[in-house]
TORBABA-104899 format. One record per atom (N, C-alpha, C, O, CB): y, z, x. Coordinates in steps of 0.1 Angstrom, whole numbers, padded with zeros to 4 digits, always signed. Glycine has a CB too. Example, Ala and Ser with C-alpha at 12.3 -4.5 7.8 and 13.67 -1.06 7.14 Angstrom:
BEGIN
-0057+0078+0132;-0045+0078+0123;-0033+0078+0132;-0033+0085+0142;-0045+0090+0113;-0022+0071+0128;-0011+0071+0137;+0000+0079+0129;+0011+0080+0134;-0006+0057+0141;
END
This chain:
BEGIN
+0672-1208-0024;+0672-1210-0010;+0658-1207-0004;+0653-1196-0006;+0683-1202-0003;+0652-1216+0002;+0638-1214+0008;+0637-1203+0018;+0627-1196+0018;+0634-1227+0014;+0648-1201+0026;+0647-1190+0036;+0647-1177+0029;+0640-1168+0033;+0660-1191+0045;+0655-1175+0018;+0655-1163+0011;+0642-1160+0004;+0637-1148+0004;+0666-1163+0001;+0636-1170-0002;+0623-1168-0008;+0612-1165+0002;+0603-1157-0001;+0619-1181-0016;+0613-1170+0014;+0603-1167+0025;+0605-1153+0029;+0595-1146+0031;+0605-1177+0037;+0617-1148+0030;+0620-1134+0034;+0614-1125+0023;+0608-1115+0026;+0635-1132+0035;+0616-1128+0010;+0610-1120-0001;+0595-1120+0000;+0589-1109-0002;+0615-1126-0014;+0589-1131+0003;+0574-1132+0004;+0570-1123+0016;+0559-1116+0014;+0570-1146+0007;+0577-1123+0027;+0573-1114+0038;+0574-1099+0035;+0565-1091+0038;+0581-1117+0051;+0585-1096+0028;+0587-1082+0023;+0576-1078+0013;+0570-1067+0014;+0601-1080+0017;+0573-1087+0004;+0562-1085-0006;+0549-1082+0001;+0542-1073-0003;+0561-1097-0015;+0545-1090+0011;+0533-1088+0018;+0532-1074+0025;+0522-1067+0024;+0530-1099+0028;+0543-1070+0030;+0544-1057+0037;+0542-1046+0027;+0535-1036+0030;+0557-1056+0045;+0549-1047+0016;+0548-1036+0006;+0534-1035+0000;+0529-1024-0002;+0558-1039-0006;+0528-1046-0002;+0514-1046-0008;+0504-1041+0003;+0494-1036-0001;+0510-1060-0013;+0507-1044+0015;+0498-1039+0026;+0498-1023+0026;+0488-1017+0030;+0502-1044+0040;+0509-1018+0022;+0510-1003+0021;+0505-0998+0008;+0506-0986+0005;+0525-0999+0022;+0498-1006+0000;+0492-1002-0012;+0501-1001-0025;+0496-0996-0035;+0486-0988-0010;+0513-1007-0024;+0522-1007-0035;+0517-1018-0045;+0512-1029-0040;+0536-1010-0031;+0518-1016-0058;+0514-1025-0068;+0527-1032-0073;+0536-1026-0078;+0507-1018-0080;+0527-1046-0071;+0539-1053-0076;+0539-1054-0091;+0529-1057-0098;+0539-1067-0070;+0551-1050-0097;+0553-1050-0111;+0560-1063-0115;+0558-1069-0126;+0561-1038-0115;+0570-1067-0107;+0578-1079-0110;+0583-1085-0097;+0585-1079-0087;+0589-1075-0120;+0585-1098-0098;+0592-1106-0087;+0602-1115-0094;+0599-1122-0103;+0582-1114-0079;+0614-1115-0089;+0625-1123-0094;+0627-1121-0109;+0627-1131-0117;+0623-1138-0091;+0628-1108-0113;+0630-1105-0127;+0644-1107-0131;+0653-1101-0125;+0626-1090-0130;+0647-1117-0140;+0660-1121-0143;+0664-1117-0158;+0656-1119-0167;+0662-1136-0142;+0676-1111-0159;+0682-1109-0172;+0696-1114-0171;+0701-1116-0160;+0681-1094-0176;+0702-1115-0182;+0716-1119-0182;+0724-1108-0175;+0725-1097-0179;+0722-1121-0197;+0731-1112-0164;+0739-1103-0157;+0733-1096-0145;+0739-1089-0137;+0743-1092-0166;+0720-1099-0142;+0713-1093-0131;+0700-1098-0128;+0693-1105-0136;+0713-1078-0132;+0695-1095-0115;+0682-1100-0111;+0676-1089-0102;+0683-1083-0094;+0682-1114-0104;+0663-1087-0103;+0656-1079-0094;+0647-1087-0085;+0639-1095-0090;+0647-1068-0101;+0648-1086-0072;+0640-1094-0063;+0625-1090-0064;+0617-1098-0067;+0645-1092-0048;+0622-1077-0061;+0609-1072-0061;+0608-1058-0068;+0618-1050-0065;+0602-1072-0047;+0598-1055-0075;+0597-1042-0081;+0582-1038-0080;+0573-1046-0082;+0601-1042-0097;+0580-1025-0075;+0567-1020-0073;+0565-1007-0079;+0574-0999-0082;+0564-1019-0058;+0552-1004-0081;+0548-0990-0085;+0541-0985-0073;+0531-0991-0068;+0540-0990-0098;+0545-0973-0069;+0537-0966-0059;+0538-0951-0062;+0549-0945-0063;+0543-0968-0045;+0527-0945-0065;+0526-0931-0069;+0534-0929-0082;+0532-0936-0091;+0532-0922-0058;+0543-0919-0081;+0552-0916-0093;+0565-0923-0093;+0574-0919-0100;+0554-0901-0094;+0566-0934-0084;+0579-0941-0083;+0578-0955-0088;+0567-0962-0086;+0583-0941-0069;+0589-0960-0093;+0591-0974-0095;+0601-0978-0085;+0613-0973-0085;+0596-0978-0110;+0598-0986-0075;+0607-0990-0064;+0612-1004-0066;+0605-1014-0067;+0599-0989-0051;+0625-1004-0068;+0632-1017-0069;+0637-1021-0055;+0645-1014-0049;+0644-1016-0080;+0633-1033-0051;+0636-1037-0037;+0645-1049-0037;+0642-1060-0043;+0623-1040-0029;+0657-1048-0031;+0666-1059-0030;+0664-1064-0015;+0666-1057-0006;+0681-1054-0032;+0661-1077-0014;+0658-1083-0001;+0671-1091+0002;+0675-1100-0005;+0646-1092-0001;+0676-1089+0014;+0688-1096+0019;+0685-1102+0033;+0682-1096+0042;+0700-1087+0020;+0685-1116+0033;+0683-1123+0045;+0697-1127+0051;+0705-1132+0044;+0674-1135+0043;+0698-1125+0064;+0710-1129+0071;+0706-1134+0085;+0698-1127+0092;+0721-1118+0072;+0710-1146+0089;+0707-1151+0102;+0715-1144+0113;+0711-1144+0125;+0709-1166+0102;+0727-1138+0109;+0736-1132+0119;+0740-1118+0113;+0740-1116+0101;+0748-1141+0122;+0744-1110+0122;+0748-1096+0118;+0763-1095+0116;+0769-1084+0115;+0744-1086+0128;+0771-1106+0115;+0785-1106+0113;+0788-1099+0099;+0779-1100+0090;+0791-1120+0112;+0799-1093+0098;+0803-1086+0086;+0793-1076+0081;+0792-1074+0069;+0805-1097+0075;+0787-1069+0090;+0778-1058+0086;+0764-1061+0084;+0756-1052+0081;+0784-1051+0075;+0760-1073+0084;+0746-1077+0082;+0741-1077+0068;+0749-1075+0058;+0738-1068+0090;+0728-1078+0066;+0722-1079+0053;+0724-1067+0044;+0727-1069+0032;+0707-1082+0054;+0721-1056+0049;+0722-1044+0041;+0736-1041+0036;+0738-1037+0024;+0717-1031+0049;+0746-1043+0044;+0759-1041+0040;+0764-1051+0029;+0774-1049+0023;+0769-1042+0052;+0756-1062+0028;+0760-1072+0018;+0757-1068+0003;+0760-1075-0006;+0753-1085+0021;+0750-1056+0001;+0747-1052-0012;+0759-1043-0017;+0760-1031-0015;+0734-1043-0013;+0769-1050-0022;+0781-1044-0027;+0780-1035-0039;+0769-1035-0045;+0792-1054-0029;+0790-1028-0043;+0790-1020-0055;+0787-1029-0067;+0779-1025-0076;+0803-1012-0057;+0793-1040-0067;+0791-1050-0078;+0776-1054-0079;+0771-1054-0090;+0800-1062-0077;+0770-1057-0068;+0756-1061-0067;+0748-1050-0072;+0738-1052-0079;+0752-1066-0053;+0751-1037-0067;+0743-1026-0072;+0743-1024-0087;+0733-1021-0093;+0749-1013-0065;+0755-1026-0093;+0756-1025-0108;+0747-1035-0114;+0741-1032-0125;+0771-1027-0112;+0747-1048-0109;+0738-1058-0115;+0723-1054-0114;+0715-1057-0123;+0741-1072-0109;+0720-1049-0102;+0706-1044-0100;+0702-1033-0110;+0691-1033-0116;+0703-1040-0086;+0711-1024-0112;+0709-1012-0121;+0708-1018-0135;+0699-1013-0143;+0720-1002-0120;+0717-1027-0139;+0716-1033-0153;+0702-1039-0155;+0696-1037-0165;+0727-1043-0154;+0698-1047-0145;+0685-1054-0147;+0673-1044-0147;+0664-1046-0154;+0683-1064-0135;+0675-1033-0140;+0664-1023-0140;+0664-1016-0153;+0653-1013-0158;+0667-1012-0129;+0675-1014-0159;+0675-1008-0173;+0668-1017-0183;+0661-1013-0192;+0690-1005-0177;+0671-1030-0182;+0664-1040-0190;+0649-1040-0188;+0641-1040-0198;+0669-1054-0188;+0645-1039-0176;+0630-1039-0172;+0624-1026-0179;+0613-1027-0184;+0628-1039-0157;+0630-1015-0177;+0625-1003-0183;+0624-1003-0198;+0615-0998-0204;+0633-0991-0178;+0634-1009-0204;+0634-1010-0219;+0623-1020-0223;+0617-1017-0234;+0648-1016-0224;+0620-1030-0216;+0610-1040-0219;+0596-1035-0216;+0586-1039-0222;+0612-1053-0212;+0595-1025-0207;+0582-1020-0202;+0582-1004-0203;+0584-0998-0192;+0579-1025-0188;+0581-0999-0215;+0582-0984-0216;+0571-0976-0208;+0572-0964-0206;+0581-0980-0230;+0561-0984-0204;+0550-0977-0196;+0555-0972-0183;+0548-0964-0176;+0538-0987-0194;+0567-0976-0178;+0573-0972-0166;+0583-0961-0168;+0589-0956-0158;+0578-0983-0158;+0586-0957-0180;+0597-0948-0183;+0596-0935-0177;+0606-0928-0174;+0598-0947-0198;+0584-0930-0174;+0582-0917-0168;+0583-0916-0153;+0582-0906-0147;+0569-0911-0173;+0584-0928-0147;+0585-0929-0133;+0599-0927-0128;+0609-0931-0134;+0579-0942-0128;+0600-0920-0116;+0613-0919-0109;+0616-0933-0104;+0607-0940-0099;+0613-0908-0098;+0629-0937-0104;+0633-0950-0099;+0640-0949-0086;+0648-0940-0084;+0642-0958-0109;+0636-0957-0076;+0642-0957-0063;+0646-0971-0060;+0639-0981-0063;+0631-0952-0052;+0658-0972-0054;+0664-0985-0050;+0664-0986-0035;+0671-0979-0028;+0679-0986-0056;+0656-0995-0030;+0655-0998-0016;+0662-1012-0013;+0662-1020-0022;+0641-0998-0011;+0668-1013-0001;+0673-1025+0003;+0666-1029+0017;+0665-1020+0025;+0689-1025+0005;+0662-1041+0018;+0655-1045+0030;+0663-1057+0036;+0664-1068+0029;+0640-1049+0027;+0668-1055+0048;+0675-1066+0055;+0665-1073+0064;+0657-1066+0071;+0686-1060+0063;+0664-1086+0063;+0655-1094+0071;+0664-1103+0080;+0673-1110+0074;+0645-1102+0062;+0661-1104+0093;+0669-1112+0101;+0660-1124+0107;+0648-1125+0104;+0675-1104+0112;+0666-1132+0116;+0660-1143+0122;+0648-1139+0130;+0639-1148+0133;+0669-1151+0130;+0648-1127+0135;+0636-1123+0144;+0625-1117+0136;+0615-1112+0141;+0641-1113+0154;+0626-1118+0122;+0616-1113+0113;+0615-1098+0114;+0605-1092+0111;+0603-1119+0116;+0626-1091+0117;+0627-1077+0118;+0632-1072+0104;+0641-1077+0099;+0636-1072+0129;+0625-1061+0099;+0629-1055+0086;+0638-1043+0089;+0634-1035+0097;+0617-1052+0077;+0649-1042+0082;+0657-1030+0082;+0655-1024+0068;+0663-1027+0059;+0672-1032+0086;+0645-1016+0066;+0641-1011+0052;+0648-0998+0050;+0645-0988+0056;+0626-1010+0051;+0657-0998+0041;+0665-0986+0037;+0660-0980+0024;+0662-0986+0013;+0680-0989+0036;+0653-0969+0024;+0648-0963+0012;+0660-0955+0006;+0669-0950+0013;+0636-0953+0015;+0660-0955-0008;+0671-0948-0015;+0685-0953-0010;+0694-0945-0008;+0670-0933-0013;+0686-0966-0009;+0698-0972-0004;+0710-0969-0013;+0722-0968-0008;+0697-0987-0002;+0708-0968-0026;+0719-0964-0035;+0712-0957-0047;+0700-0958-0049;+0727-0976-0039;+0721-0951-0055;+0716-0943-0067;+0724-0947-0079;+0736-0952-0078;+0718-0928-0064;+0719-0944-0090;+0726-0946-0103;+0735-0934-0105;+0732-0922-0103;+0716-0947-0115;+0748-0937-0108;+0758-0927-0109;+0759-0923-0124;+0767-0914-0127;+0771-0931-0104;
END
């Protein structure tokens, strides 16, 4: 979906303006995908971008269900296994909701590995 890719591109530009180094974009493995992954300081930040034109049903951030979180965690484990150079970094999962007004609702530490 072009609108979703555009939202990811806008979030990517914002993260890189803050000095974050992009590690991966649309990292796909069987069973999961990571929208954007960055290194910043001692963190590997996995960013899930959710675009919603309307705030019905809780909006973009609320759309990251437990099932979606599990798929993101699975893909993150694959990424770390494939790139051991990131193994010593703390992993943080952020969710960014993007709406029609181009407003970001950036939630740091939106969920954790249990």
